[in-house]
BAZAVO-36885 format. One line per field, with one value per residue (C-alpha): residue in three letters; x, y, z. Coordinates in Angstrom, 3 decimals. Example, Ala and Ser with C-alpha at 12.3 -4.5 7.8 and 13.67 -1.06 7.14 Angstrom:
<atoms>
zaro: [ALA  SER] $
x: [12.300  13.670] $
y: [-4.500  -1.060] $
z: [7.800  7.140] $
</atoms>
This chain:
<atoms>
zaro: [MET  ASN  ARG  SER  ILE  LEU  VAL  ILE  SER  PRO  GLU  ARG  GLU  VAL  LEU  GLN  GLY  VAL  GLU  GLN  VAL  LEU  ALA  ALA  ALA  PRO  GLY  VAL  ARG  LEU  ASP  TRP  GLN  ALA  THR  THR  LEU  ALA  GLU  MET  ASN  GLY  HIS  ALA  VAL  GLN  MET  ALA  GLY  GLY  TYR  ASP  MET  ILE  LEU  PHE  ARG  ALA  ALA  GLY  GLY  ASP  PRO  ALA  GLU  ILE  ARG  ALA  ALA  THR  ASP  LEU  ALA  LYS  GLY  ARG  SER  GLY  ASP  THR  VAL  LEU  VAL  ALA  MET  ALA  ASP  ALA  GLY  LEU  SER  ILE  THR  GLU  ALA  HIS  ALA  LEU  THR  ARG  ALA  GLY  ILE  ASP  ALA  VAL  LEU  PRO  ILE  SER  ILE  LEU  ALA  GLU  GLU  LEU  PRO  GLU  GLN  ILE  GLU  ARG  LEU  GLN  ARG  ASP  ARG  SER  HIS  ARG  PRO  GLU  ARG  MET  GLY  ARG  LEU  ILE  ALA  VAL  SER  GLN  ALA  ARG  GLY  GLY  VAL  GLY  ALA  THR  THR  VAL  ALA  VAL  ASN  LEU  ALA  ASP  ARG  LEU  LEU  SER  PRO  ALA  ASP  ARG  ARG  ARG  ALA  LYS  GLN  THR  ALA  ARG  VAL  ALA  LEU  VAL  ASP  LEU  ASP  LEU  GLN  PHE  GLY  THR  VAL  GLY  SER  TYR  LEU  ASP  LEU  PRO  GLU  GLN  GLU  MET  LEU  MET  GLN  ILE  ALA  ALA  ASP  GLY  THR  ILE  PRO  ASP  ALA  ASN  PHE  LEU  ARG  GLN  SER  MET  PRO  VAL  LEU  PRO  GLY  GLY  LEU  SER  VAL  LEU  ALA  ALA  PRO  THR  ARG  PHE  VAL  PRO  LEU  GLU  ALA  LEU  ARG  ASN  GLU  GLN  VAL  THR  ALA  ILE  LEU  ASP  SER  LEU  LEU  SER  THR  ASN  ASP  TYR  VAL  VAL  VAL  ASP  LEU  PRO  ARG  ALA  LEU  ALA  GLN  TRP  ILE  GLU  PRO  VAL  VAL  ARG  ARG  ALA  ASP  GLN  LEU  ILE  LEU  VAL  SER  ASP  ILE  ALA  VAL  SER  SER  ILE  ARG  HIS  CYS  ARG  ARG  LEU  ILE  ASP  PHE  PHE  THR  ALA  ASP  ASN  ILE  ALA  LEU  PRO  VAL  GLN  VAL  VAL  ILE  ASN  ASN  GLU  SER  ARG  PRO  LEU  PHE  PRO  SER  ALA  LEU  HIS  ARG  GLU  ALA  ALA  LYS  VAL  LEU  GLU  ARG  PRO  LEU  ASP  HIS  TRP  LEU  PRO  HIS  ASP  ALA  LYS  ALA  ALA  HIS  ASN  ALA  ALA  ASP  ARG  GLY  ARG  PRO  LEU  SER  GLN  VAL  VAL  PRO  ARG  SER  SER  LEU  SER  ARG  ALA  VAL  GLY  ARG  LEU  ALA  ALA  SER  ILE  HIS  ALA  ARG  PHE  PRO  ALA  ALA  VAL  GLN  THR  LYS  GLU  ALA  LEU] $
x: [23.086  22.928  20.452  19.280  18.080  16.512  16.775  14.194  15.117  15.771  18.589  21.899  22.950  20.375  21.869  25.369  24.217  22.737  25.904  28.055  25.830  25.909  29.532  30.599  27.636  28.670  26.589  24.426  23.531  22.372  20.500  19.182  16.256  16.768  13.106  10.221  7.939  4.967  6.860  7.682  4.062  3.728  7.159  8.189  5.535  7.088  10.528  9.482  9.755  13.432  14.488  14.547  13.964  12.827  13.819  12.077  12.259  8.968  7.453  4.921  1.453  1.577  -1.613  0.064  2.771  0.205  -1.511  1.847  2.750  -0.607  -0.099  3.439  2.305  -0.545  1.537  4.652  5.370  7.254  8.854  9.971  10.261  9.075  10.640  9.948  12.804  11.429  12.912  11.944  9.174  7.082  4.238  2.920  -0.314  1.580  3.678  0.461  -0.953  2.081  1.776  -1.954  -1.012  0.994  4.535  6.385  8.297  8.951  12.522  13.758  16.753  18.534  18.876  19.746  23.430  22.687  19.702  19.451  21.544  19.640  16.300  17.103  17.864  14.824  12.321  13.457  13.515  10.046  8.575  10.272  9.431  5.974  3.523  0.674  -1.761  -0.231  -2.338  -2.672  -1.333  -3.478  -1.659  -3.663  -2.078  -3.364  -2.878  -3.141  -3.918  -7.564  -8.764  -10.091  -7.533  -7.900  -11.686  -11.163  -8.543  -10.634  -13.855  -12.190  -10.536  -13.920  -15.652  -12.903  -13.849  -16.837  -17.537  -19.354  -22.594  -22.806  -25.751  -23.253  -22.733  -21.084  -18.190  -15.303  -11.813  -8.896  -7.994  -5.388  -5.333  -1.957  -1.583  1.961  1.326  3.553  3.127  -0.455  -2.202  -5.846  -6.961  -6.906  -9.038  -11.392  -12.133  -12.111  -9.279  -7.193  -3.754  -1.498  2.218  3.640  5.149  6.805  8.118  9.722  11.168  12.749  13.964  15.015  12.786  12.111  8.508  7.353  3.855  3.369  4.396  1.917  -0.880  -0.521  -0.248  -3.021  -6.610  -9.302  -12.609  -15.933  -16.259  -12.859  -10.661  -7.225  -5.655  -2.140  -2.649  -0.118  1.351  -0.508  2.786  5.105  7.541  10.064  9.254  12.744  12.524  11.395  13.832  13.192  13.712  11.142  8.478  9.391  8.904  5.530  4.223  5.527  4.096  0.686  0.640  1.295  -1.775  -4.278  -6.093  -5.743  -3.463  -4.549  -1.786  -2.571  0.570  1.872  1.861  5.581  7.752  10.054  12.785  10.924  8.051  10.148  9.222  5.552  5.754  7.690  4.969  1.927  -0.560  -2.610  -2.003  -5.048  -4.457  -7.223  -7.692  -10.159  -10.519  -8.630  -5.864  -3.213  -4.297  -4.244  -0.740  0.431  -1.198  0.889  4.055  3.133  2.448  5.899  7.481  5.750  6.279  9.995  10.718  7.722  7.072  4.120  2.399  -1.349  -2.408  -6.067  -7.147  -10.233  -11.955  -13.370  -16.152  -17.617  -20.285  -19.551  -20.611  -23.182  -21.072  -17.352  -16.378  -13.335  -11.540  -12.340  -11.126  -7.931  -7.310  -7.666  -5.256  -2.661  -2.936  -2.924  -5.842  -9.625  -11.346  -13.389  -14.180  -15.908  -16.944  -19.777  -19.688  -21.738  -20.547  -23.408  -22.671  -18.923  -19.330  -21.851  -19.478  -16.434  -18.326  -19.345  -15.886  -17.210  -17.036  -19.727  -21.145  -22.074  -23.563  -24.983  -24.838  -27.375  -25.676  -24.380  -20.836  -20.990  -22.328  -19.573  -16.861  -18.538  -18.170  -14.486  -14.007  -15.937  -13.530  -10.595  -12.410  -12.951  -9.316  -7.798  -10.261  -9.757  -9.506  -12.783  -13.176  -16.272  -16.391  -16.885  -13.581  -11.755] $
y: [-3.817  -7.622  -9.398  -12.980  -14.528  -17.933  -19.425  -22.111  -24.011  -27.649  -26.449  -25.829  -23.679  -21.103  -20.946  -20.642  -17.836  -15.930  -16.548  -15.102  -12.055  -11.332  -12.314  -8.696  -7.691  -7.418  -8.871  -11.254  -14.705  -17.073  -20.344  -22.898  -25.301  -27.806  -28.132  -26.181  -23.823  -26.148  -29.197  -27.482  -28.120  -24.927  -25.218  -22.040  -20.104  -21.251  -20.190  -16.836  -14.894  -15.742  -14.130  -10.646  -12.057  -15.326  -16.039  -18.989  -20.571  -19.994  -22.916  -21.505  -22.985  -24.950  -24.340  -25.885  -23.225  -20.410  -21.847  -22.124  -18.546  -17.306  -19.126  -17.749  -14.162  -14.408  -16.130  -13.975  -11.643  -8.372  -7.020  -10.253  -9.612  -12.368  -12.621  -15.192  -16.003  -16.694  -18.012  -16.971  -19.559  -17.817  -15.990  -12.580  -14.233  -16.598  -13.743  -11.790  -14.734  -14.691  -10.986  -11.382  -14.101  -11.484  -11.951  -8.619  -9.007  -11.415  -11.148  -12.821  -15.057  -13.488  -10.158  -11.467  -10.653  -7.068  -6.201  -8.491  -6.344  -3.210  -5.029  -6.314  -2.794  -1.303  -3.928  -3.870  -0.069  0.092  -2.334  -0.844  2.764  2.141  4.745  3.530  4.295  3.956  4.723  2.729  3.960  3.359  4.211  4.809  4.479  4.352  1.940  4.771  8.469  9.502  6.314  8.195  7.450  10.891  10.515  7.183  8.597  11.629  9.726  6.769  9.126  10.764  7.433  6.233  9.059  7.094  3.421  1.344  2.322  6.007  6.470  6.538  10.227  11.106  8.755  9.449  8.256  10.603  10.659  12.587  12.785  13.484  14.321  13.389  13.883  16.982  17.914  17.021  16.504  17.641  16.856  20.547  21.628  18.640  19.819  23.516  24.317  27.510  27.230  25.134  25.381  23.543  20.711  23.188  25.144  22.165  20.982  24.400  24.957  21.421  21.521  18.335  18.938  17.904  17.260  20.878  22.174  19.824  20.662  24.376  23.811  21.308  22.581  20.479  20.073  20.391  16.596  16.288  15.273  16.976  17.531  18.055  19.086  19.109  22.496  24.522  25.464  23.064  21.157  18.618  15.152  14.703  17.950  15.991  13.802  10.465  11.873  14.618  12.160  9.874  12.709  13.664  10.102  9.231  12.420  11.833  8.137  8.989  11.253  9.648  6.355  6.376  8.219  8.011  8.880  9.700  8.676  10.093  7.905  8.528  6.514  8.815  7.689  9.045  6.606  4.008  5.247  5.250  1.638  0.597  1.998  1.065  -1.306  -1.468  -0.459  0.236  0.145  1.885  0.497  -0.327  -3.744  -2.954  -5.429  -2.684  -1.410  -4.886  -5.449  -2.166  -3.135  -6.301  -4.269  -1.895  -4.777  -6.172  -2.754  -1.957  -5.406  -5.469  -3.525  -4.828  -8.358  -8.860  -5.561  -6.250  -4.992  -4.552  -3.761  -1.534  -1.543  1.941  3.060  -0.417  -2.219  -5.599  -8.256  -10.797  -13.504  -12.804  -13.034  -14.858  -11.479  -10.865  -14.318  -13.910  -10.481  -11.944  -14.721  -12.283  -10.093  -13.068  -11.638  -11.496  -8.411  -7.746  -4.046  -2.400  1.262  1.851  4.529  7.374  10.530  12.651  11.888  12.337  15.672  16.996  16.285  17.713  20.839  21.563  20.784  18.185  14.379  12.156  11.295  14.938  15.629  12.378  9.886  7.520  7.275  3.890  5.292  6.625  3.314  1.385  3.593  3.014  -0.736  -0.293  1.780  -0.803  -3.532  -1.445  -0.725  -4.455  -5.291  -2.310  -1.170  2.421  3.630  5.483  8.693  10.697  14.102  15.748  14.214  15.615] $
z: [19.842  20.053  17.789  17.680  14.418  13.800  10.296  9.429  6.272  5.352  3.084  4.801  1.844  2.929  6.441  5.001  2.725  5.663  7.707  4.936  4.587  8.327  8.936  9.268  11.434  15.095  17.904  15.822  17.171  14.443  15.087  12.592  12.423  9.577  8.649  7.153  9.014  8.495  9.792  13.083  14.180  16.190  17.819  16.000  17.953  21.220  20.015  18.530  21.778  22.070  18.789  17.310  13.829  12.265  8.650  7.041  3.623  1.793  -0.097  -2.547  -2.797  0.474  2.533  5.589  5.421  5.268  8.355  10.128  9.142  10.452  13.772  14.042  13.395  15.888  18.544  18.489  21.355  21.513  18.344  16.674  12.924  10.580  7.113  4.383  1.994  -1.477  -4.684  -8.188  -8.287  -5.622  -7.338  -6.348  -5.225  -2.903  -1.495  -0.918  1.053  3.347  4.135  4.746  7.218  9.139  7.807  7.860  4.583  1.728  0.405  -2.784  -1.986  -4.954  -3.117  0.347  -0.008  -1.030  1.110  4.139  6.537  5.523  5.713  9.205  10.391  8.673  9.807  13.408  13.415  11.873  14.406  17.480  16.518  15.077  16.405  18.554  15.732  12.290  9.249  6.057  2.735  -0.356  -3.598  -6.779  -10.206  -13.783  -16.646  -19.171  -19.260  -19.126  -17.464  -14.407  -11.682  -10.065  -9.903  -8.154  -5.751  -4.746  -4.213  -2.529  -0.033  0.591  1.189  3.532  5.913  7.171  7.830  5.250  6.980  6.022  8.406  11.288  10.512  13.838  13.233  10.917  10.124  9.556  5.868  3.875  0.079  -1.576  -5.276  -6.286  -9.992  -9.915  -13.567  -14.412  -11.076  -11.006  -7.446  -6.534  -9.496  -9.047  -5.490  -6.456  -4.029  -4.030  -5.608  -3.399  -4.082  -1.060  -3.080  -5.434  -2.433  -0.713  -4.039  -4.644  -1.061  -0.263  2.828  4.780  5.911  9.369  10.740  11.798  8.357  6.699  9.100  8.322  4.569  3.876  3.639  5.316  3.487  5.358  5.494  7.202  4.257  4.303  0.894  -0.399  -4.032  -6.849  -7.859  -10.442  -12.100  -13.903  -11.671  -13.002  -11.721  -10.291  -8.311  -5.248  -3.304  -1.640  1.843  1.242  0.078  2.990  5.485  3.989  4.083  7.546  9.047  7.491  8.376  12.024  12.206  9.818  9.524  5.732  3.333  -0.317  -2.802  -6.435  -8.352  -11.630  -14.694  -15.177  -12.789  -10.828  -8.438  -5.380  -5.968  -4.109  -0.567  -1.605  -2.747  0.366  2.620  0.571  2.194  -0.996  -4.607  -6.752  -10.504  -12.446  -15.942  -18.644  -20.203  -23.433  -24.212  -24.288  -20.863  -19.332  -20.699  -19.212  -15.897  -15.917  -16.480  -13.669  -11.285  -12.058  -11.519  -8.236  -6.748  -7.617  -4.396  -2.434  -3.639  -1.310  -2.121  -2.503  -5.936  -6.831  -10.375  -10.670  -14.053  -14.647  -16.976  -17.315  -15.303  -13.835  -16.364  -15.280  -16.914  -17.546  -21.185  -22.493  -22.587  -18.901  -17.902  -19.899  -18.319  -14.818  -15.775  -17.130  -14.026  -11.617  -9.644  -9.959  -11.366  -8.242  -8.633  -11.585  -11.702  -14.179  -16.846  -15.375  -17.122  -15.832  -12.179  -12.634  -14.440  -11.891  -9.023  -10.807  -11.935  -8.341  -6.948  -4.532  -4.147  -5.626  -2.190  -1.604  -5.039  -6.429  -3.523  -5.090  -8.475  -9.583  -9.699  -6.141  -4.841  -6.649  -5.119  -1.760  -2.201  -3.033  0.131  2.164  1.014  2.280  5.564  5.988  5.419  7.243  9.947  11.027  14.594  14.033  16.023  16.893  15.238  18.623  19.773  16.766] $
</atoms>
């Protein structure tokens, strides 16, 4: 299949590097604009329709480039793939700004030789085969054990079912909750579900699950939340394979508006397809110095494969301070992102919901903790609006 690629960079060395990488690829036409994206003054938008992919050199911290990237993403037609090429100086915050502008991927120049051909194939395949309604994947991880990540994952998934205005009771999104903490996952017990051994079964049998398999295996709660719980018996973390996790996620993303994944604290190899597909990573932490340091390490780990992955840190068991302390300001600086979401310590509400095996919104909807989780869900609704359905239609 013939492909046309436009490289936008004032540095000829970048073009030569791309030429060398793609020298062995048949049917590739490569053109070059010796300038920056911002300096093209909208001309890139006019050219976008004539190329399968546009690669441009990313200049970090340039507002004009972000505006140009936004115009390019909005003005493209068809399945043109937009990729920013970044050097080591591009921060995570700057890469995040590019993806929010609509750029499909941000690739470090250091890995172009190894990954560009594969990335070209993957990005074009993803765009050309993207389902008409593709869900959003929200991954939830923890800075340390016992910080309450599962409570956040369960109640966030519950609150994503409905718009920010909960009074619109006849409208709901489609949401799936997946507990991939194979060894210590507690989503099933939190929601008082019967034992669910599907993940152990596919790990043992080597099964590649499809949408029908998942639909028959995942219980649906009265509110509409479908749940894939971790096994109740011990399963080695490496028992799952990448292709099995990929199949689970892709099937659920094709039939749901949101898929919330509760990740294990240990970092298994099969986490890679989760990170690749994640639209948002939520790191649950407290404000302790050790936790903030571990958050920083996790951010570096998760963004190694997805440099533009939006990461949001949620501080649990602590109310938002009226005036941030020096510790809070230093934590935000270390993490390179504001501490926007705080979930207050409300042990009574949390225990009441867990004891009854139901989400906070159904047991203590007016509690401070439930309202804070609602605000977190509302921020995700605002950024990733769901194709909200009426319950009658479902």
